[in-house]
N, C-alpha and C positions, 0 to 999 in steps of 0.2 A: 724330449719326446712330447709331442703335443697331445692334449687330452680332448676328448669330444665334449662339447658343452652339454649341460642338462637340457632336456627336451620337454615340450608339451605333447601329450599323447591322449587320444581318445576323448577329447573334450567335447561336450555339447554346450553350445552357446545360444542364448535366445534373447531377442529384443522384446522387452516387456513394455507393452503400450500403456503407460501410466495414465493417459487421459481417459481410458475406459474404466479405471479402477477407482470407484468412488467409495468403496468400503474397505479396501485392503485385502479382500478375499483372493483376488487374482495373484497378488504378490505372495500370499501365504501358500498358494498351490505349488510353489517351488520347494517347500519344506519337505523333510522326510515324511513319507506317508501321503503326500499330496500327489496330484496327477502328473506333475512335472518335476518330481524329485530327482530325476536323472540329470537335470540341467546343472552344469558346473559353473557357468558364468551367466549372470543376469545383467544385461545391459538395459538400464532404465532409460526409456525413450520418452521425451527428450528434454534436456536443458537447452535453453535458447540464448544464443549470443545477442547482445543488445548494441544499439548504435553508440552508447556511451562507454563501451568497453566492459560492461558488466555481463553477468550471466543470470538469466531468469530461470528459476526452478518451477516445477509443477506447483499447482495451487494447494498442495497438502498443508503447507505451513500456515494457511489461513484458518485451518480448523485444528485447534489444540488436541482434540480427541484423536483425529486421524493422524496428526503429526506424531503423537506418542505411539500409536499402533504401528505405523510404518517403521519408525525407528526400532521398535522392539522386534518386529519381523526381520528387519535387516540384520540385527545382531544374532538372531536365531539362525538365519541362513549362513552367516559367517562362521558360527560355531560348528556348523555341519561341514565346513571345509569348502564352501562355495564362495565365489567372488561376486560381490554386488557392485556394479560399476555405473557411473553416470555417463550416459551417452550425450554428447553435445552436438547439436545441429539437426540433421535430418533433411529430407528432400525440400521442405518448405522454409528452411531457416535462411535469414538474411545476415550474412557475416560481415562485420566491420573489423577488418584486420589491420587497420591503420596503426594500432598500438597492440601488437601481438603479445608482448610481454605483460602488459597490463591485463589483457584478457586472460592470459594464463594464470596470473595471480588470483583474479576473481574466480576462475574455474576451480583452482586448487583449494581456495578458501571454502567454496561451497561444498565441494566433495568431502573435505575434512570435517566441515560442520555437521554433515550428515553421517559421518563415520564410514564413508564408503571406501572401497578397495582401490579405486583409481578412476581413470577417465577413458572413454572411447571417443575418438574424433571422427565425426561423420560430416565432413564438409563436402557438399555436393554442388558448390558453385563452380561454374565452368568458364572462368576468365583468369587473367594474369594475377589477380588478387589472391588466387588460390595458393600461390607459391609462398605467401606469408604464413602458411601453416607451418613452414619449417621452423622459424624462430618461436612460434607458439608452442610447438611440440617439444622443442629443446628446453624451453623454460619450464614447461610442465614437468618434464623428467627431472630437472634440477630441483623443483619444488616438491616432487613426489618420488623420492628415490626408490629404486628397485630393491635395495637391501632392506627397506622397511616394508616390503611386501606390496608396494604400490604397483598397480597394473596400468599399462598404457597401450591401447590398441588403436587401430586406424581402419576406417572403412575404405576398401579398395573398389574402384569402378570396375564394372564387368570387363571392359576392354582396356582398362587403364594401364596395364603393364605391357601392352603390345607395342613393340618397336617396328618400324618399317622392315618388311621382310618376314616378320613373324606370321605364322598361320593365324588367320582371323583378323589381321590388321586391315582396317577399312577407312582410315582417315578419321575425321570428326573427333571424338573423344579418345581415340586410340592413343595410348601413351601418356594420358593426362596425369598419371601417378608416378611416372618414372623419375623425374627430377626430385620430387618431394621425397620419395622413398630412398633414393640414392643418398639423401642428406640425413634422413632420420631413422634409417633401418636399425641402427644400433640402439636407439632410444626405445624402440618398440618391442613389446612382448608378443604382439599378434597383429596380423592383418586379416580382417574379416572381409573376404572377397564377395562383393555383391554379384555373384555369377548368375545374374538374371537381369531382366529389363534391358537387354542388349539390343535396343531397337535399331541402332545403325547397322548391326551386322547379324540381324536375327536369322537370316537364311543360312548362315554358316557358323554361327556362334556355338562353341562347344565348351561347357564349363570346365572340362578336364584340361583343355588347352589354356584356359584362363588361369587356373591355379598353378599350372606349370610355369607360366610366364611370371607370376608373382613369386614363386619359389626361386626362380633364377634371379629376380630383382632383389630378393632378400638375402642374397649371398648363398644360394643353394641350401636354404634352411626350410624344408617343408614343414618342420615342427613349429614354425612361426606363421603358418598360413592355414586359414580355415575356409572350407568350401561353404558358400552361402546358398541356401535354398529358400526361395519364396514360396509359401504355401498359398494356393489359390490363384486368382487371376493376376496376371502381370500388370504392374502399374503403367508400363509403356508397351502396349501391344505392337506387333505380335509377340515380342520377347521370346522367352522359352517357356512353354507350358510344362510344368513339372507335376507328374504324378509319382506315387511311390515306386511304380514300375520303372519309370524313367530314372529315378534317383538312385535305384539300387546299384547301378554300375558306377555312378559317381562316388557314392559313399564307400563302395568296395575299394576304389582307387585310394581314397583317404586312408582306409585301414591298412592296405598292403604297402603303400609307398611312404609311410611315415609322416603324413600330414597331421597337423595339430588336432583336427576334428571337424565338426560340422556346425555351421551357424544357421539359425532359422530366423526368417522374418515372415510370420511370427507364429509361435506355437498356439497363440490365442486363436488362430484360424484353423487349428488342427482338430477342433471338436465343436460340437453343438451347431446351432442354427447359423453361425457366421461362416461356416465352411463354404468356400466359393469355387467357381470354375466349372461347376456342373459334373464333377467327377464323383462317382459313388465310392468314396473312400470311407472306411470305418473311422470312428473317433480315435484320435491319437495314432493314426497310421504312420505319420512321418516320425514321431518320437519313437514308436515301436521299431521302425526301420533302423533308426540310429542305435537303439539298444541291441538289435539283432547283429548289427555289423561291428559296433564299437564296444559292446559288452554292457551288462546291467550295472556293473560297479562304476563308481565315479572315475572320471579321467584323472590324469596326473599333470601337475603343473611343473614347469622347469624351475620356478622360483617360489619362495614361500608364499602361502596365503597370509592374509592380514590377521594378526593375532595381537594379544597384549604382550608386547616385548619391552614394556617400560622398565627403566633401570631400577635397581633395588632402592628402597626408600631410605636405606642407611646412608650416612655420610660417607663420601669416598674414603676418608681416613679410616673409618671403622671397617669398611670392606677390605681395604688394602692390608690392614694389620691383623685381620681376623685369622687365627691359626686354625686350619682345617685338616682333617685326616687326608683329604684329597691332595695329591701330590702332582706338581707340574713335571712333565717329562723334560729331562735334561738332554744336552747334546750327546752325552756318552751312552744313553740307553733310551730305547723307545718302550720299555716296559715300566709300568707304574711301580713305585717303590712301596706304596701302600694300597691295599685294596680299598675301594671306596668309590671313586668315580672319575678322577681327572686323568685324562690321557690324551694323546694327540690323535687318536683314531678310535672309533667305536668298536670294542671287542665283540659286541653283539653281531656286527656285520662282518668283521674280520673272521670270526669263528666260522660263520656259516659259509664264507666264501673261500676259506683256505682248507677246511677239513672236508674231503670228498664224502666221507661217511655221513656228514651232516646235511648233504644235499639230496639224500635218498628219498625223503618223504614225497609222496605223489603230489603233483600240482593239480588240484581239482578244478582250477579255474584259470583260463589263459590270462585274464586281466590281472589276477593276483601274481602270476608268474612274471608278467611284464613289470609290475611294481617292484617285485623282489629283485629282478635283474637290474632295474634302474637304481635301487638303493645300493646294491653292491657296486655298481658302476660309480655311484657318487662317492662311496667310501674309497675306492681306488683313486678317484680324481683328487680328492681333497686330503692333503696331509699338511698340517701347519709346518712352516719352516723350522729348522732346527733351532734357530735363534728367535723364534716367535714367542711373544709373551702371551699369546692367546691360550686360554684354558678351555678344553673341550670336555664337556660333561658326558658321562656314559649313562645310558638308560639303565634303570633297575632291572629291565627285562633283556633276555637274549631270546632268539627264536626258539632255542631248545627249552629254556625255562618257561617261556610263554606256552609252548605246546603242552608241556607237562602240567602246568597249572590248569589249562583249559580242559585237559583230559580228566584231571582230578576232580574238577568242578562238574564234570559230565555235561559240558556245554555241547549242544548239537554240532555236528561236523560243518553244516552249512554256515552256522554262526561263527564257528572257529575260523573258517575261511575269511570272513569279513574282518575279524579281529586281527588276524595275521596280516591282512592287507593294510589295516590301519597302522599297525606297528611299523611296517616297511615304509608307508607314506610318511610317518613321523620321522623316520631316519633320513629319508630323502630331504624332507623339510629342514631338519636340523643341520645336516651336513652342508646344504646350500647356504644356510644362514651363517654358519661358521666360516665358510669359504669367503662369503661377502664381507664378514667382519675383518678377516685377516687382510683382505685387499684394502679395506678402509684404513686399517692401521698403517699399512705400507704407504698408502697415498698421503696420509697425514705427515709421515716422516719426510717424504719427498717434497711436499708443499709447505713444510714448516708450520703445520697446524698443531693445535694442542693435542697432547697425548690422551687418547680415549680408552686406554687399556682397561682401566678399572670399570668404566661404564659398560663397555662391550662384553667383558667377562661376566659382569652382573647380568647383562641381557641373556647371555648363553645359559647361565645357571637358572635364571627365571623361566626361560623357555623350556629347558629340559624338565623342570618340575611341572610346568603346565602340560607338556606332552604326556608325561608319565601319568599324571592325574587324569587326563582325558582318556587314556587307554584303560586305566583302572576303573573309571566310571562306566565305560562301555562294557567292561568285563562284568561288573556288578549288575548292569542292566540285563545281561544275557544269561545270568545264572538261572537254572530251572527253579521255578517257584515251588515251595513245599506245599503239599496238599494237606489241608486241615479238615479232614473228614470227621464227622461226629462219631 
């Protein structure tokens, strides 16, 4: 019986125009408490491909003070569950794709040097050289594996997925992305569709038709397609002028039909004096629209966000021979012989999904409900094989015990909702990671590669500890402060 793949849902993606940010304040506005805290993916625009096969970054590294500030902000954003991604290219980039693998290596090295979560490919050249994006993307994915939380996205042309006979097909750049995506769709986590600037077909262009065409091209995976909205004047008039009133219908489609989310170019235009196009929109109107349709809480990722999943510092022999109370599940039984933590599936999730009485508590927030259902689905999807040597660590929390603890601490209900949401996001993250690790172990056997059981089990143990600590820290932050009156 086939299982549904994990999905991206309700994501808000923004292109951050780094060239405007000479202080770091604009990047910091994506942090919790900032004006753009609802954004889940920050695509830093742009790193530029060079004629010699290298990639040139923004001028931050020329200023040691700014360099340190930007890197610290990136770490803070990642600790809040956001992805910070390097976007390569842009409308004015001159790509030299004669050595795509070399370019990929340079790209990956730069992204890793800055501790980023991955790469966004924004190649807007319109000639046959564009097809060399295929080996470039494949090499990037090899160098930046998904199981390590690395994100790879692609900017799709407004009419790039239209084949002859499709609604909106008009020749010109119609279909420019078809061959590329047919070859790299499995490598990609997301296609950000530039459903604007459709100057060739401006009189009949409909962004809804555009994302439908990309969904079909991506193997009928709407969760790997984001609708793009350009705020302000179109770069290629007449294009499609977008007001929040126009965009309501489009974002509603994203919400109801399972698309990954909404991409903005750029929320920097959503406030202040740079607002364009002559529309009397209040500040943050487009971001508020995304919140209204997709929810105030963060979106969910199909695959783990980047975290510290480095192996244990102990020598493999020490880890391998360490006797723990945790017991691996045997083929004869799927119940742990000792209480503690190791089992082939998380009882925290099994309990809440198998006992109907435990599903009774009201769901105060639809976004939380979505995350919980996703977590339960992930639990059903992933069960290590009977003969698997993978050890899956169980959280110290269950939904029931977490609710009881939050009630005992008298944490306000609204904050409890956020903490329960975080718990279920953690479970989705962990189960996806475990599933990817098991696939890697099997792949190693098939391809005759060295056994990584000890390393990957150490990763899972380390990640479980980190997730539980993260939740505990958030609980502590939300405890009501005692009043010290004289």
